[in-house]
N, C-alpha and C positions, 0 to 999 in steps of 0.2 A: 374192349365191344362195344360197349354203350356208345362212345363216340362214333363208332364206324355205324351202328345202328341207327344213330341220330344222322347222321350225313345221308345215311340211304333213305332216311325219309324226308330231308330235306331237299333231294334232287332225284326224283324219282323216273328222270327221262332217261339219267346217267345208267341207271339201274334197267332199264327197258332196250337201252343202245346196245348195253353188254350184252344182253338175251339175244338181241338182234343180231350183233357181229356172230354169236355165239352159235346160234342157228343158221345165219349165213355160210359158216363154216361146215358146218356138218351137211349140209345142202350142197355145197361145192364139192366135198370128199365123195357122198354117195353117188352124185352122179357121175363123176370120174369113175368110180369104180365099177358103176352100169355100163360108161361107156365103154371099160375095157373088157368086161364079159359079151357085152353084145357084140363089138367089133364094128360098132356103125356111131355116127355122128348124132348126137341128139340134136333136136330141134333147134332152130335158132335164137327163139323165144326162151329158151329154158333159163340161160342168166338173168333178162331181164325180170321175168315171173319171178326166180329167188331174191331178186333188189329189192322189188316194188314188196313183195310180201314180208323181207325184212324190216321194211319203212315203216311196215305196218305195227308192226311190234316196237319199234322205235318211238313211235308217236302216239299209240294207242290210247296214253292216259291225256297227252295235250288236247288232242283233237279226237275223240272217238267216234262221233257220226261221219265225219269223214274218212276216217282210215277204215269204217265198216263198209261204206261205199267204195272205196279202193278196194277194199279185200274181195266183194262181190264182181269188181269189174274185172280185176284179175284172174277170179274164179272163172267167168264165162269166157274171158280171152283161153286159159288153158283150155275148157272144152273145146272151143270154135279153132284151134290150132294144134291140139291132140297132143297138147303136154301133159303128159301122165301125171299121175298123184307124186309130191314130192314132201320130204321132210319139213320144208318151209311150209306148205300147207298147214301146220300146227298152228301157224298165225290166225289162221279162221276162226279154230277153236277160243283161241286166246281173246281174239275181239269181239267172239260174241258174248263172252264172260264180261269183258271191259263194258259195252255199253249196257247190257242188263245191268248191270251194277252202278255205275255214273250215267251214263248217257241218256238222251231225251227219250221221252215215253215212245215217240214214233221211229225210233232208231231199234229200240228194245223190242218191240212188236215185228218190226222188219227181219231181227237178228233173228229171231224166233221162228219165223216162219221159212227164212232161206236156210236156217240150220235143218229143218225137219225135213228140206226137201233137197238138200245138196247130194247127200249119200244115193238117195235113189237116180238122180240125174245123171251122178258120175258113175253109179254101175251099169245104167243103159249107156252109157257114151262109151263105157270101155266093158262090155259085157265078156263075161270069159267061156267062151264056148266048150271049154272042157270040164266044167264044172254043170251039175245039176238048178233046174231052175229054184231048188228049195236051198242049195247052199248059194245062190247068187242073192236070195232074199235074205237069208243069214248074214250074210256078209253084209248086206243094206240094215238092217237092224244093227249090227254089232257097231257102225259107224255113227248110226244116228243117235244111240245112246249118248255117248260123251258129248255130243253136242247138246242135246238136252240137258242133261246134267251138268253142262256149264252154264245154259242160261239159268237154269233151277237156282245154282248157286249164286251167279251176280245177282238175280232176283230177291233175293234172300238178303244177300249183303245191302240192299239198297233198303229194301225193309228194315234191316237193322237200324242201319245208319238214321233212317228217317224216325224211328223210335226212339231212339238215342239223343237225337237233337230236339225231338219234341220233350224228350225228359230234360232236356238241360233248359230248355227254353221257359218250361213249369218252373224249374227248380229256382231259375233266374228271377221269373216274374214274381214266386213265391217270396224270395229274399228281398224283391222291392217295397213287396206290400207288407212285409212284415216291419220293414224298415219305415213305411210311410206308416204303420201304425205305433212304432217305437214313437216315432215324432209325435205324431198326434196325442200319445200316451202323454209323453214329457209334457207338451204344450198344457194338457189338460191339469196333470199337477202343480206346473206352474204360476197357472189360473186358480187351484183352487188352494196354494199356497198363499199366493198374491190375497185371495179375497180372506182366508183366515187370517194375516199377517193384519190386514188393513180391520178387521173386526177387534181384534185383539188391540192395537194400538189407538184407535179410534175410541174405542171405550174406557180402557184402563188409563191413557194419557189425560184423556179429559176427565177424568175422576181426579186423577192427581193436580192437574191443575184448579180444577175447582177447589180442592180442599187446600192447596197451597194458598190460594187467594185467599180463603176463610181463615187458615191459620195467620198469614199475615195481617190482616185486619184487626182479630179479635188478641193478638199475641201479646200486648199490654195492659187491654182490659179483662180476659178470661184466659188464662195461663192452662186451666183445664182443659178447654175448649181446642186451644190450638194444640195441646200434646194430643188430644183423641185425634185432630184431624193429623197431626204428623204419623201416628199410628195407623191412621187408614191410608194413607200414601205409602208406609211401608209395606202392606199386605198387598197392597194393590200392587205397587210395583214387583214383589215378588212374585205375585201371581202371573202378571205380563212376561217375567222372565221365564217362566215354568212354562208358560204355555209358547213363548217363541223360540225356547231351548229346543221343543218337543218339533216344532215345525221345521226348525232349523237342521233337527238332526236327520230329517229326512235327504235332504241334502248331501250328506255328508259320503264318501265313498271309501271305501280301503279302509273303514273303522270297524272296529269287533264292538256293537253295542250289546247292552245287558237289556234284557227283559224289565221294563218297571222304571228305567232311567229315565223316562219322561212321562208326564202325569196324560192320564187318558182323555180320551176327545169329552168335551162337555156335554151331558145330555139335559133331559128335560126336568129331571132332579135338583139340576142346579141352576135354573131358573129361579128358585126362591132363594138362594144366596146372591144372586146378580142383584133381584129387587133391592134386598136389605141395604147389599151395597149402595144402592143409588140412594135410599133413602138415607142412607148414611153421609153420605155425600151433598144433600139438601135436597132432593126430588122428590117430593112426595110420590108413592107408587102405591095402586090399589092392585092387590093380586089376589084373583080368584080363579079355582078351578072347579070345572063341572065336568060330570060323567065320573066313570068309575076308571082310575087312573089303572095302567097295564103297561108291559114291556112294550118298545116300540122298536123297529130297526134302527139302527145306528145312526144310517143318514138322515132320517126324519129328526131324530132327538138333536142332533147338531144343527141341521137346519132350523128348527125350530127354536131353540138356545140363540143361534146366531140372529136370526129375525129379532126378538125380543132383544137381544143387547144392541144390535145396530138401531132401533126404534127409538129405545130410551136414550141412547149416546144422541141420534139426531134433536129429541126433544130438550137436552141439556144444554145443546150447542143452540139452537134455535127458537125453543120454547121461552125465554126471557125468563126474569127473576122470580116470578111468582108463579110458574107454571106447574101443572100437575100432571100426572100421567096414570092410565090404569092398563091392567094387561089380563086378558081374561084366553084360560087353555080349556078348550072342550074338547074333550074324549068321545067320538063317534063311532059308530060300529066300524064302519070301513076307514075311519081316519083320524087326521087330529087337526082342531080349529084354531086359529090364533086371531087374537083383534087386541090389538095395541091400538091408544087414543090418547091424545093429550088434549091441554085447552089452553095452551099459549098462544103466543102472538105468532108463532109459525115463521114461516120462511117460504118464499115463490117455489113453487112444484118443480120449477126449473133445477131449482139449486139443490133439493134434495136428490134428484136424479144424477147430479153430478157427483154429489155425495158429500160437500162441504165449501164451505164460503169459498176456499182455494181452488175449486174446481177439479181438484186434484183424486178424490177417493173413488170409492165405487158405490157406497151409497144404495139406492134403490136398485142400480142396475147387479149389483153384486147381491141383493135378495131376490131378485127375479132370476136369476142362473143359480141361486141355490135350490129356489124352489120348483125349476125345470128340472134339475139333475134329478129331482125324487118323484117327478112326473106331476105337481100341483100345480096349485093356483093361487094368485098373489093380487090383490087389489088394491091401492095405496091412491092417498087423494086428500086433498082438504075437506074439512068439518064443515057442515053449515053452521055460521056462527061463531068461527074461528077454532083454531087447532088443527090437528094433522091425522089423520086415520089408516093404520094397515091392517088390512085382513088376509089373512093364508086359511088355503086347507091344504093338509098334505096327507095324502092316500097312505095306505097302509101296503098298498101293493103297488109298483111303477106302473106307470099307462104303456101299453103295448103299441 
């Protein structure tokens, strides 16, 4: 049955053709029976009228507007040629429904006007002298109601189809928007992970390189210092691995991860450990906190930590052997201020913008992206007299 139903849906003209043949047979049989009762021949135009009305049924869905015009023409011919009402006139009712449901708007309006006046015109043409005027009016009303209902049903189907089409279009648009938002979210997450990896690798690996060079230099003359440098390399490497494992963990799919498997995001409290690590690696850093420390949004804390980390990494890369740095953390009522300065020989500002001597990192570009994500401002550039300064203001509430 499902196959038959699908076949009929794919071939609507065949279905209409079947009903056209069925209506033709009923009309011919009825006309033959009435001819036998009357004992006289029917008008010559009866058969062409039946054929044309059945054609209207057969082609109503393929060309509804043309079939409406044909049906109106056949109806007018019936009035002129005195061809009384036939079973085939049921085609007029069907075509009114069809154009109201699927035809052009002008054809729908035309069908409504014609259907409301057809019964009245037909009753006037074949007035029943043996019935009272009230009975004739009742016949007109009785014949008009089906046409009006057919038009209303067809117009309701048109409205229903338009409504469902609008819902489908809206659902499709929402689906596309969701896909676009998902792509944007994926791109943003990739950018965030790239920045995080850059900060982790650039800072920790540079510390390990400096410590390894120092250990190699004093290995024979000062074994204790070499041992301390190696311990710093080990702890720094473990910290870098832990942070990278946390970052790469978000890329895993289909794996169950336990809470606490990865270390938490760095925050402002860990800046002290970061400064101490830099001091251990041979970079003198002066660290001060001004104002009253208080809990901050996680995004602000992570941004502050990464800015200090990147600034100190750049100082270690470009400041030279005798460079020193200072870090100031200032708690305001409505935000957090950062000031990182060094007195090294520095590097061209463009090199800082590129992020390193290889030009492949993020550098200040990554800083600006981070600060922009929390609605803050960043000012970076060479200091008068030498060195480099990075100043940032991170609001507690993102800018709208």
